[in-house]
C-alpha positions as CSV (number, residue, x, y, z in Angstrom):
1,X,-13.6,-10.7,23.8
2,X,-10.3,-10.6,23.1
3,X,-8.9,-9.3,19.5
4,X,-8.0,-11.7,17.0
5,X,-4.5,-11.7,16.8
6,X,-3.5,-14.8,14.6
7,X,-5.1,-18.5,13.6
8,X,-3.1,-21.0,15.1
9,X,-3.5,-24.4,13.9
10,X,-3.2,-27.5,16.3
11,X,-1.9,-30.5,14.4
12,X,-2.0,-33.1,17.6
13,X,-4.1,-36.7,17.9
14,X,-4.1,-36.7,22.1
15,X,-8.1,-34.5,22.0
16,X,-7.2,-33.7,25.2
17,X,-4.0,-31.7,24.6
18,X,-6.0,-29.5,22.0
19,X,-9.0,-29.1,24.4
20,X,-5.7,-27.7,26.6
21,X,-4.5,-25.7,23.7
22,X,-7.9,-24.1,22.6
23,X,-8.9,-22.9,25.8
24,X,-5.5,-21.4,26.6
25,X,-4.8,-20.0,22.8
26,X,-8.5,-18.3,22.4
27,X,-8.1,-16.7,25.7
28,X,-5.1,-15.2,24.8
29,X,-6.7,-13.6,21.4
30,X,-5.8,-16.8,19.0
31,X,-8.0,-18.3,16.4
32,X,-7.3,-22.3,16.4
33,X,-8.1,-24.7,13.7
34,X,-7.6,-28.1,14.9
35,X,-6.0,-31.9,13.2
36,X,-5.9,-34.9,14.5
37,X,-3.3,-36.3,12.1
38,X,-1.0,-35.8,9.9
39,X,-3.7,-36.1,6.4
40,X,-6.1,-33.4,8.2
41,X,-3.1,-31.0,8.8
42,X,-2.2,-30.7,5.4
43,X,-5.8,-29.6,3.8
44,X,-6.5,-27.8,7.4
45,X,-3.0,-25.4,6.5
46,X,-3.9,-25.4,2.5
47,X,-7.5,-24.8,3.0
48,X,-7.4,-22.1,6.7
49,X,-3.9,-20.3,5.8
50,X,-3.3,-20.4,9.2
51,X,-0.3,-17.7,10.9
52,X,1.4,-20.0,12.9
53,X,1.3,-24.5,13.2
54,X,1.9,-26.0,16.1
55,X,3.2,-29.7,15.7
56,X,3.6,-32.9,16.8
57,X,5.0,-34.9,15.3
58,X,4.0,-38.2,17.0
59,X,1.4,-38.4,14.5
60,X,-0.6,-41.9,13.2
61,X,-1.2,-41.6,10.2
62,X,2.2,-39.3,9.4
63,X,4.5,-38.7,10.9
64,X,5.2,-35.2,12.4
65,X,8.8,-34.9,10.4
66,X,7.0,-36.0,6.9
67,X,3.9,-33.1,7.6
68,X,7.1,-30.3,7.9
69,X,8.6,-31.6,4.8
70,X,5.3,-31.6,2.6
71,X,4.2,-28.0,4.4
72,X,7.6,-26.2,3.1
73,X,7.1,-28.0,-0.6
74,X,4.9,-24.4,-0.6
75,X,4.5,-22.9,2.4
76,X,6.7,-21.0,5.2
77,X,4.5,-20.3,8.3
78,X,6.0,-21.0,11.0
79,X,6.4,-23.8,12.6
80,X,6.8,-24.7,16.1
81,X,7.2,-28.1,17.3
82,X,5.2,-29.5,20.2
83,X,6.1,-33.0,20.8
84,X,7.8,-35.8,23.7
85,X,10.3,-36.9,22.0
86,X,13.0,-34.2,23.3
87,X,16.6,-36.0,22.3
88,X,19.5,-33.7,20.1
89,X,19.2,-35.9,17.1
90,X,14.4,-35.4,16.8
91,X,15.3,-31.8,17.7
92,X,18.6,-31.2,14.9
93,X,15.9,-33.6,12.0
94,X,12.8,-31.3,13.1
95,X,14.5,-28.2,12.7
96,X,16.7,-29.2,10.1
97,X,13.4,-30.6,8.0
98,X,12.0,-26.7,7.9
99,X,10.6,-26.6,11.4
100,X,11.7,-23.2,12.9
101,X,11.3,-24.4,16.9
102,X,10.7,-27.1,18.8
103,X,8.8,-27.3,22.6
104,X,9.0,-30.6,24.6
105,X,6.0,-31.5,26.2
106,X,5.4,-30.9,29.4
107,X,5.4,-27.7,29.0
108,X,4.8,-24.6,30.1
109,X,2.4,-21.7,28.3
110,X,3.7,-18.9,29.2
111,X,6.6,-20.3,26.8
112,X,4.7,-21.6,24.7
113,X,3.2,-17.9,23.8
114,X,6.5,-16.2,24.0
115,X,7.2,-19.3,21.1
116,X,3.7,-18.1,19.2
117,X,4.5,-14.3,19.3
118,X,8.4,-14.9,18.3
119,X,7.6,-16.7,15.6
120,X,5.1,-13.8,14.3
121,X,7.2,-11.0,14.8
122,X,9.9,-13.2,12.7
123,X,7.8,-14.0,10.0
124,X,6.6,-10.3,9.7
125,X,10.0,-9.2,9.4
126,X,11.2,-11.7,6.9
127,X,8.1,-10.9,5.1
128,X,8.6,-7.2,4.2
129,X,10.4,-4.4,5.9
130,X,7.8,-2.1,5.9
131,X,4.0,-3.4,7.2
132,X,2.3,-1.2,6.2
133,X,0.9,-0.3,2.4
134,X,-0.8,2.4,1.3
135,X,-2.1,3.7,-1.8
136,X,-4.7,5.6,-2.2
137,X,-7.7,5.0,0.2
138,X,-6.4,1.6,0.6
139,X,-4.3,0.9,3.6
140,X,-2.6,-2.4,4.1
141,X,-1.5,-3.5,7.1
142,X,0.4,-6.6,7.1
143,X,1.4,-6.7,11.0
144,X,-2.4,-6.3,12.0
145,X,-3.8,-8.1,9.1
146,X,-5.8,-5.6,8.5
147,X,-7.3,-3.7,5.8
148,X,-9.3,-0.1,4.8
149,X,-10.8,1.4,2.6
150,X,-11.2,5.4,3.5
151,X,-10.6,4.5,6.9
152,X,-13.1,2.0,6.2
153,X,-12.0,-2.2,7.9
154,X,-12.2,-4.3,4.9
155,X,-13.5,-8.0,5.9
156,X,-11.8,-10.2,3.7
157,X,-12.3,-14.1,3.6
158,X,-8.6,-16.2,4.1
159,X,-7.8,-16.6,1.0
160,X,-8.3,-13.2,0.0
161,X,-6.9,-12.2,2.4
162,X,-3.2,-14.2,1.2
163,X,-4.3,-13.4,-2.9
164,X,-4.4,-9.1,-1.2
165,X,-0.8,-10.3,1.0
166,X,1.5,-12.0,-2.0
167,X,0.5,-8.7,-4.6
168,X,1.8,-6.6,-2.0
169,X,5.0,-8.3,-1.0
170,X,5.2,-7.3,-4.4
171,X,4.1,-4.2,-4.8
172,X,4.9,-2.8,-8.1
173,X,5.5,-5.9,-10.1
174,X,4.1,-8.8,-11.8
175,X,1.9,-11.9,-10.3
176,X,2.0,-14.2,-12.7
177,X,-1.0,-16.3,-11.9
178,X,0.6,-19.8,-11.3
179,X,3.0,-17.9,-8.7
180,X,-0.7,-16.5,-7.3
181,X,-1.9,-20.3,-7.2
182,X,1.1,-21.7,-5.7
183,X,1.3,-18.6,-2.7
184,X,-2.3,-18.8,-1.6
185,X,-2.8,-22.7,-2.5
186,X,-0.9,-24.6,-2.9
187,X,1.4,-26.6,-5.6
188,X,-1.6,-28.8,-6.7
189,X,-3.7,-26.1,-8.1
190,X,-0.6,-24.3,-10.3
191,X,-2.9,-25.1,-13.2
192,X,-6.2,-24.0,-11.7
193,X,-6.1,-20.3,-13.3
194,X,-9.6,-20.0,-13.1
195,X,-9.4,-19.8,-9.2
196,X,-7.2,-16.6,-9.6
197,X,-9.5,-14.4,-11.7
198,X,-12.5,-15.2,-9.6
199,X,-10.6,-14.0,-6.3
200,X,-9.6,-11.5,-7.9
201,X,-13.3,-10.1,-9.2
202,X,-13.7,-11.0,-5.2
203,X,-11.3,-8.5,-3.9
204,X,-11.7,-5.9,-6.5
205,X,-16.1,-5.8,-5.1
206,X,-14.4,-4.8,-2.3
207,X,-11.3,-2.6,-2.3
208,X,-12.0,-0.9,-6.2
209,X,-13.6,2.7,-5.6
210,X,-14.7,1.1,-9.6
211,X,-14.4,-2.4,-9.4
212,X,-15.1,-2.1,-13.3
213,X,-12.4,-0.1,-13.6
214,X,-9.7,-0.6,-11.3
215,X,-7.0,1.2,-10.2
216,X,-5.6,-0.5,-7.5
217,X,-5.7,-4.6,-9.5
218,X,-4.2,-4.3,-12.5
219,X,-4.3,-6.8,-15.1
220,X,-1.1,-7.7,-16.7
221,X,-3.6,-10.0,-20.0
222,X,-2.0,-13.9,-19.9
223,X,0.3,-13.1,-17.5
224,X,-0.5,-12.4,-14.0
225,X,-1.7,-8.9,-11.8
226,X,0.3,-5.8,-10.7
227,X,-0.7,-4.1,-7.5
228,X,-0.2,-1.1,-8.3
229,X,1.8,1.0,-6.1
230,X,1.9,5.7,-5.4
231,X,4.3,5.9,-7.5
232,X,3.3,4.3,-10.6
233,X,-0.4,4.7,-10.6
């Protein structure tokens, strides 16, 4: 079985296109999440936190351009448009709305795979200069999406990983509840501070030597949390 490379959200109202992409991408190690319309796409993007979105523009409910705009309100996930719309004006409009790349149907799978790899590289380069965080026995490798404690790999849920990722990208800094909620759950949940408490508790159970006395994820009372670095530990 191929190693999981990344989660890809495929948004297309044609079942045969989704089936083809599901089979082809899975063969190269990608985990596929599917949506048949714009409403489903927005829900899947929020719930499943994909690393890449492949988006058709001609959706039956919400036009793909509007999906791009809504996703960009809270997420920088790479968006690759895959559409029959081949006019230059359509490409420019999609890229201006926030898409990262544009592939016209019919397409070659080799080209699409290359575009996905490029999108993942660009996302990582934008996020962090050094993609590995280390403090004591904790090691977080953002490039490989691996979390290890004392050399043992720790399995995290998508939201647990996203929460830790945001803390890693701001290591040593206080990250507010609102910032964490916006980055992990989206703008609609910025008042649900209990989400953060619950998931920080779950993370501590998995990565802290003593969850009752955390040494990695430090609480800043009434404000948020700070990921302790080796320098300020």
